[in-house]
VOGU-3710 file (C-alpha; in Angstrom, 3 decimals, decimal comma):
1> mfkrilvanr> -115,031/-41,383/-90,877  -116,258/-44,674/-92,302  -118,862/-44,637/-95,035  -120,198/-48,193/-94,555  -119,827/-50,719/-91,711  -120,721/-54,401/-91,763  -122,228/-55,567/-88,454  -121,010/-59,126/-87,878  -123,597/-60,055/-85,270  -127,301/-60,469/-84,579
11> geialriirc> -129,966/-59,616/-82,001  -129,977/-56,577/-79,749  -126,262/-55,788/-80,096  -126,581/-55,679/-83,899  -129,497/-53,250/-83,503  -127,485/-51,189/-81,012  -124,637/-50,792/-83,500  -126,929/-50,096/-86,480  -128,750/-47,352/-84,564  -125,484/-45,706/-83,554
21> cremeietva> -124,231/-45,815/-87,142  -127,473/-44,256/-88,358  -126,983/-41,329/-85,982  -123,423/-40,962/-87,258  -124,713/-41,060/-90,879  -122,825/-44,280/-91,588  -124,439/-46,914/-93,823  -124,691/-50,457/-92,449  -124,680/-53,982/-93,835  -126,456/-56,593/-91,733
31> vystedrsal> -125,548/-60,256/-92,061  -128,020/-62,962/-91,138  -128,589/-66,700/-91,108  -131,612/-68,334/-92,717  -133,051/-68,571/-89,191  -132,847/-64,770/-88,816  -134,253/-63,658/-92,170  -137,102/-61,785/-90,417  -134,966/-60,319/-87,602  -135,103/-56,606/-86,810
41> hvklatyavc> -131,427/-55,986/-87,503  -132,062/-57,216/-91,055  -134,923/-54,749/-91,457  -133,154/-51,696/-90,030  -129,786/-51,946/-91,780  -129,090/-50,148/-95,059  -128,315/-53,481/-96,735  -128,661/-57,106/-95,614  -127,099/-60,331/-96,862  -127,624/-63,969/-95,908
51> igpakaadsy> -124,373/-65,676/-94,941  -125,498/-69,232/-94,245  -127,840/-71,670/-92,496  -129,051/-71,519/-88,894  -126,071/-73,036/-87,110  -123,682/-70,325/-85,918  -120,682/-72,286/-87,204  -122,105/-72,020/-90,723  -123,191/-68,371/-90,530  -122,168/-65,950/-87,768
61> lnmknilaaa> -118,849/-67,763/-87,320  -118,268/-68,180/-91,060  -115,377/-65,761/-91,598  -115,152/-66,399/-95,334  -118,796/-65,559/-95,991  -118,768/-62,507/-93,716  -115,663/-61,062/-95,365  -117,069/-61,829/-98,828  -120,167/-59,812/-97,894  -118,021/-56,957/-96,556
71> mkyqcdavhp> -116,006/-56,805/-99,773  -119,049/-57,131/-102,037  -120,709/-54,168/-100,335  -117,433/-52,204/-100,198  -117,462/-51,836/-96,417  -114,772/-49,730/-94,761  -115,039/-51,570/-91,439  -116,536/-54,506/-89,569  -118,043/-54,224/-86,092  -118,123/-57,645/-84,367
81> gfgflsense> -120,332/-56,732/-81,368  -119,879/-59,292/-78,571  -119,723/-63,076/-78,764  -119,247/-64,895/-82,065  -116,072/-63,465/-83,726  -115,603/-60,456/-81,444  -112,483/-61,864/-79,760  -111,211/-63,966/-82,644  -107,742/-62,729/-83,561  -107,726/-64,706/-86,802
91> farlceecgi> -110,824/-62,844/-87,973  -109,312/-59,499/-86,976  -106,155/-60,361/-88,935  -108,147/-61,433/-91,991  -109,992/-58,116/-91,905  -106,668/-56,294/-91,850  -105,379/-58,383/-94,772  -108,512/-57,531/-96,776  -108,034/-53,819/-96,120  -111,099/-53,656/-93,878
101> cfigpsaavm> -110,883/-52,020/-90,468  -111,766/-54,322/-87,565  -113,523/-52,188/-84,940  -111,606/-53,368/-81,914  -107,996/-53,874/-80,870  -105,366/-55,270/-83,225  -105,079/-59,016/-83,787  -101,761/-59,037/-81,895  -103,256/-57,352/-78,820  -106,290/-59,620/-79,006
111> eqmgnkeaar> -104,083/-62,711/-79,061  -102,063/-61,465/-76,120  -105,053/-60,589/-73,934  -107,352/-63,319/-75,237  -104,989/-65,957/-73,901  -105,680/-65,550/-70,191  -102,486/-67,251/-69,125  -100,355/-64,918/-71,313  -102,358/-61,905/-70,093  -101,722/-62,988/-66,529
121> rlmqrsgvpv> -97,942/-62,999/-67,105  -98,115/-59,526/-68,690  -100,034/-58,182/-65,686  -97,456/-59,617/-63,295  -94,672/-57,850/-65,188  -96,677/-54,607/-65,113  -97,308/-54,652/-61,371  -101,049/-55,385/-61,620  -102,086/-57,801/-58,833  -103,090/-61,269/-60,060
131> vpgsdgrves> -104,568/-64,308/-58,340  -101,920/-66,890/-57,316  -101,802/-69,738/-59,821  -99,848/-71,605/-62,495  -96,905/-69,898/-64,196  -97,843/-71,314/-67,570  -100,264/-73,671/-69,244  -101,347/-76,774/-67,365  -100,762/-79,845/-69,509  -102,846/-82,446/-67,664
141> aehaaqiaek> -104,934/-83,203/-64,599  -101,822/-84,650/-62,957  -99,907/-81,437/-63,646  -102,833/-79,457/-62,237  -102,740/-81,548/-59,045  -99,052/-80,720/-58,547  -99,715/-76,981/-58,841  -102,807/-77,154/-56,626  -100,731/-78,835/-53,934  -98,415/-75,807/-53,919
151> igypvlvkas> -100,983/-72,977/-54,005  -103,598/-74,779/-51,896  -107,232/-75,670/-52,437  -109,813/-74,635/-53,528  -108,684/-73,931/-57,092  -110,219/-72,775/-60,348  -109,487/-74,615/-63,599  -109,808/-72,111/-66,461  -109,543/-72,131/-70,234  -106,801/-69,894/-71,620
161> aggggrgirk> -109,049/-68,832/-74,507  -112,610/-67,595/-74,703  -114,829/-66,034/-72,092  -118,447/-65,750/-71,000  -117,919/-68,124/-68,087  -117,179/-71,098/-70,377  -114,388/-73,583/-69,687  -114,274/-72,871/-65,929  -114,630/-75,400/-63,104  -114,044/-75,337/-59,332
171> aydvtelasa> -112,220/-78,027/-57,385  -112,207/-78,075/-53,586  -109,856/-81,052/-53,198  -107,748/-83,460/-55,224  -110,665/-85,891/-55,687  -112,611/-83,241/-57,633  -109,709/-81,910/-59,675  -109,435/-84,596/-62,380  -113,113/-84,381/-63,402  -113,050/-80,571/-63,138
181> fssaqaeais> -110,035/-80,421/-65,458  -111,460/-82,823/-68,052  -114,925/-81,208/-68,172  -113,519/-77,667/-68,342  -111,121/-78,656/-71,116  -113,852/-80,437/-73,082  -116,090/-77,353/-72,865  -113,203/-75,089/-73,915  -112,484/-77,233/-76,967  -116,190/-77,297/-77,874
191> cfgngemyle> -116,738/-73,537/-77,432  -113,389/-72,059/-78,485  -111,538/-74,798/-80,356  -108,676/-74,413/-77,861  -107,986/-76,817/-74,997  -105,187/-74,891/-73,289  -105,848/-74,633/-69,550  -104,360/-72,913/-66,523  -104,972/-72,944/-62,789  -105,792/-70,224/-60,254
201> klivnprhie> -106,343/-70,130/-56,533  -110,093/-69,823/-55,983  -110,975/-66,632/-54,135  -113,974/-67,890/-52,180  -117,167/-65,857/-52,630  -115,565/-62,697/-54,109  -117,162/-59,665/-55,702  -116,777/-59,568/-59,490  -115,780/-56,000/-60,371  -114,931/-54,866/-63,895
211> fqilgdsqgn> -113,659/-51,520/-65,152  -114,620/-50,055/-68,511  -111,666/-48,632/-70,411  -111,216/-46,629/-73,609  -107,927/-46,263/-75,431  -107,162/-44,398/-78,663  -104,363/-44,731/-81,189  -102,699/-41,566/-79,826  -101,893/-43,342/-76,550  -104,699/-41,848/-74,436
221> iihlgerdcs> -106,264/-44,380/-72,061  -109,015/-43,683/-69,539  -111,471/-45,669/-67,424  -115,167/-44,934/-67,005  -115,634/-46,458/-63,582  -116,658/-49,917/-62,521  -119,558/-52,319/-62,870  -120,448/-54,835/-60,157  -121,300/-58,126/-61,888  -121,494/-60,367/-58,814
231> iqrknqklie> -125,074/-61,601/-59,317  -124,186/-64,664/-61,365  -125,330/-68,221/-61,906  -122,679/-70,703/-63,031  -120,377/-67,841/-64,070  -123,150/-66,298/-66,209  -124,067/-62,737/-65,211  -127,705/-61,955/-64,488  -127,768/-58,488/-62,884  -125,106/-55,772/-63,148
241> eapskaltpa> -124,966/-52,384/-61,466  -122,781/-49,295/-61,284  -121,235/-47,912/-59,262  -120,490/-50,778/-56,867  -121,623/-50,406/-53,280  -118,557/-52,420/-52,228  -115,989/-49,819/-53,355  -114,789/-46,838/-51,373  -113,605/-43,769/-53,341  -109,991/-44,660/-52,507
251> lreqmgaaav> -110,391/-48,280/-53,639  -112,165/-47,141/-56,820  -109,236/-44,876/-57,660  -106,750/-47,668/-56,947  -108,583/-50,239/-59,079  -109,167/-47,739/-61,879  -105,452/-46,960/-61,985  -104,677/-50,704/-62,149  -107,152/-51,119/-65,032  -105,527/-48,285/-66,985
261> aaaraagyts> -102,065/-49,746/-66,266  -103,255/-53,110/-67,585  -104,557/-51,537/-70,798  -101,400/-49,483/-71,236  -99,202/-52,561/-70,783  -101,134/-54,269/-73,555  -100,944/-51,255/-75,893  -104,719/-51,339/-75,968  -106,968/-49,341/-78,286  -110,793/-49,406/-78,510
271> agtvefvmdk> -113,304/-50,153/-75,751  -112,413/-52,968/-73,388  -112,994/-54,294/-69,918  -110,511/-55,197/-67,197  -112,029/-57,711/-64,796  -111,088/-58,213/-61,154  -112,206/-60,383/-58,268  -112,257/-58,672/-54,873  -112,074/-60,481/-51,549  -113,893/-59,538/-48,367
281> dggfyfiemn> -110,916/-57,461/-47,169  -110,829/-55,254/-50,269  -107,919/-57,058/-51,894  -108,397/-57,204/-55,664  -106,846/-59,371/-58,371  -106,820/-59,216/-62,186  -108,559/-62,200/-63,776  -108,933/-61,282/-67,452  -109,399/-58,571/-70,048  -112,306/-58,618/-72,489
291> triqvehpvt> -111,173/-57,132/-75,792  -114,666/-56,185/-76,975  -117,792/-54,316/-75,999  -119,572/-56,009/-73,086  -123,196/-57,118/-72,824  -123,535/-54,823/-69,801  -122,033/-51,711/-71,436  -125,337/-49,733/-71,130  -124,849/-49,545/-67,348  -121,725/-47,437/-67,874
301> emitgvdlir> -123,389/-45,363/-70,593  -126,234/-44,486/-68,221  -123,996/-43,190/-65,427  -121,396/-41,415/-67,591  -123,365/-40,227/-70,637  -120,651/-41,683/-72,908  -121,847/-43,620/-75,998  -119,395/-46,535/-75,995  -120,292/-47,818/-79,461  -119,767/-44,351/-80,901
311> eqiriaaglp> -116,396/-44,144/-79,146  -115,400/-47,544/-80,540  -116,152/-46,380/-84,060  -114,358/-43,036/-83,604  -111,269/-44,741/-82,179  -111,200/-47,264/-85,046  -111,332/-44,348/-87,493  -108,150/-42,961/-85,896  -109,761/-40,116/-83,964  -108,596/-39,201/-80,456
321> llirqedvqi> -110,731/-39,490/-77,339  -112,842/-36,416/-76,711  -112,689/-36,785/-72,929  -109,867/-36,975/-70,412  -109,887/-38,885/-67,154  -110,671/-35,737/-65,196  -113,722/-35,132/-67,422  -115,359/-38,432/-66,425  -118,222/-37,891/-64,005  -120,339/-40,609/-62,434
331> rghaiecrin> -123,949/-39,491/-62,062  -126,489/-41,503/-60,094  -126,878/-45,268/-60,197  -127,717/-47,780/-62,953  -128,850/-51,414/-62,912  -129,216/-53,907/-65,756  -131,228/-57,152/-65,771  -130,661/-59,707/-68,512  -133,930/-61,241/-69,687  -133,322/-64,770/-70,961
341> aedpahgfrp> -135,627/-67,267/-72,638  -135,215/-69,869/-69,914  -137,266/-71,659/-67,268  -135,864/-71,147/-63,744  -138,259/-73,748/-62,277  -136,732/-76,464/-64,463  -133,012/-75,859/-64,098  -133,027/-72,711/-66,233  -133,445/-74,837/-69,344  -133,730/-72,856/-72,619
351> spgtvqflhl> -137,295/-71,954/-73,570  -137,521/-71,213/-77,288  -140,908/-70,197/-78,666  -142,912/-67,483/-80,385  -143,627/-64,147/-78,722  -147,431/-63,952/-78,787  -147,667/-60,513/-77,171  -145,002/-58,021/-76,166  -145,118/-54,953/-73,943  -141,843/-53,266/-73,009
361> pggcgvrvdt> -141,500/-50,973/-69,985  -140,861/-47,268/-70,378  -140,925/-44,067/-68,412  -138,251/-41,879/-66,851  -134,827/-43,502/-66,640  -135,790/-46,799/-68,315  -134,002/-48,255/-71,348  -134,670/-51,602/-73,036  -132,189/-53,057/-75,516  -133,918/-55,850/-77,436
371> alytgyktsp> -134,641/-57,239/-80,895  -138,009/-58,709/-79,865  -141,358/-57,936/-81,459  -144,793/-59,577/-81,339  -144,571/-62,670/-83,519  -140,791/-63,019/-83,110  -139,626/-66,617/-82,836  -136,770/-67,168/-80,388  -134,232/-69,624/-81,732  -132,641/-72,668/-80,077
381> fydsmmakvi> -129,527/-72,086/-82,187  -128,261/-68,991/-80,354  -127,822/-67,491/-76,894  -131,008/-67,375/-74,819  -130,725/-63,653/-73,939  -133,716/-61,804/-75,422  -133,495/-58,362/-73,847  -131,681/-56,129/-71,390  -133,649/-53,837/-69,108  -131,540/-50,931/-67,845
391> vhapsrleai> -132,607/-48,260/-65,392  -130,965/-45,093/-64,102  -131,882/-43,037/-61,029  -130,272/-40,481/-58,694  -129,623/-43,103/-55,963  -129,188/-46,866/-55,700  -132,437/-47,392/-53,790  -134,368/-45,371/-56,368  -132,743/-47,446/-59,139  -133,800/-50,684/-57,411
401> rrmrraleem> -137,379/-49,442/-57,104  -137,374/-48,300/-60,735  -136,122/-51,690/-61,923  -138,825/-53,480/-59,923  -141,444/-51,298/-61,570  -139,953/-51,836/-65,042  -139,943/-55,623/-64,682  -143,537/-55,538/-63,407  -144,564/-53,689/-66,583  -142,820/-56,029/-69,000
411> vidgvqtnad> -144,960/-58,667/-70,716  -143,486/-61,376/-72,964  -146,253/-63,886/-73,663  -145,481/-67,187/-75,373  -141,942/-67,614/-74,030  -140,854/-68,548/-70,510  -138,358/-66,005/-69,108  -136,296/-65,358/-65,978  -137,859/-61,895/-65,440  -139,830/-62,907/-62,321
421> fahlilyhpd> -136,718/-64,561/-60,888  -134,730/-61,332/-61,363  -137,621/-59,350/-59,850  -137,460/-61,461/-56,670  -133,713/-60,817/-56,320  -134,423/-57,087/-56,211  -136,410/-57,625/-52,996  -133,791/-59,761/-51,237  -132,289/-58,040/-48,156  -128,709/-58,858/-49,199
431> fikgtydtsf> -129,238/-57,250/-52,601  -130,927/-54,192/-51,121  -128,058/-53,748/-48,652  -125,491/-54,407/-51,379  -123,768/-57,089/-49,279  -124,019/-59,867/-51,876  -121,155/-61,685/-53,623  -120,819/-64,218/-56,459  -122,261/-66,990/-54,260  -125,581/-65,139/-53,833
441> iernlesllq> -127,701/-67,155/-56,285  -126,129/-70,467/-55,297  -126,907/-69,807/-51,615  -130,434/-68,519/-52,221  -131,509/-70,502/-55,275  -133,925/-72,861/-53,520  -135,787/-70,101/-51,663  -135,910/-67,861/-54,750  -137,312/-70,675/-56,901  -139,925/-71,466/-54,268
451> ldqeserwsa> -141,013/-67,825/-54,185  -141,021/-67,746/-57,988  -143,361/-70,756/-58,152  -145,668/-69,281/-55,494  -145,774/-66,019/-57,451  -146,749/-67,913/-60,617  -149,574/-69,725/-58,801  -150,869/-66,449/-57,380  -150,740/-64,766/-60,796  -152,686/-67,650/-62,347
461> dpqa> -155,304/-67,628/-59,551  -155,349/-64,522/-57,307  -158,116/-66,120/-55,205  -155,915/-69,090/-54,272
//
């Protein structure tokens, strides 16, 4: 087992990894920017080192400085968390060259699955269903128009690299395609430094279903069930739950087998996620594979009892999985709400500020993953997510009620958040019935925002 791991990340995921390492009696090295010198992950790690100024490009994306810190502190391994360098094959390869274990798949596997167009071809060869689309990269808007004419509109223009909903645009006809292609490509270049694009048929209003997989270096690959991530705004997930109300036992088994086949075709090791879109008839299609731990991984941990970070570390150390597919048991229901520093009433614009007072919810079946504390200053330099509230209960309805209660208890004064907006979603009939899809927020945004504003007015003046 590793003696010392450098955590190449910040915020709640850095804390999550540091806490797991502490329980495994592994020392940790936190890295931080000048903006994060007072962050909790800096305080809780065994050692901490500053790797640059506030901008992510100069700190959390600075491979040279991160590796220099890892070598100075004689780290056996690097855990990248999610975001930043977690799916950067060059960083994984540099770790290997420096004799430091990268906790994740190999650079070769990451390159293969990180390029969505290449991953798509691999899935086709392996018999995993994929969405109809381009056979290779799309060179220009004109080339995209030719392909769209063959597969039919609407279409989805997607970046070959990256993830997190970036570099994706919809086009419902040829008049929208040119601007969709140029804006998606510009965002891809800005976010990932890679402008390669491809085209897919747009499955209108699907469910977004992803399967958690684990694979070890001995060739054992299992899945831990699905997560329904269909409550999204502009391809950014807001609420995730497991198991999905949309899946029958037979469909769950079929999709799980496809996810394992996808991982096996890639020669995958570590924790990963195979993502599908599912149409209204139960047809499902591979869209991508995330070669890292996901933001929403606690949902799976709550229903399976499997510590995914611990499994990542064990797999990276060369140890075999302790559980087989037949050992996996799904117990109860879990829901996660992402709490972002943003203002829903003003286009969800980022809302950086200082946390004046903080009270986190607790009680039976409630978990909060966060790096917040009273006096913490949220930064405009990084992602706006401040916390994840996760609940677990014996049934879906009980989980919904528990999440409502948890959000009602949470107080984050000094920073505008989307917590009230998420709370309103939990009362919507379509969410309660589980009949929602990825268009839910788009269709209901105006009414939800109106209710959110009325709720704020009532809270400010209960006599009004």
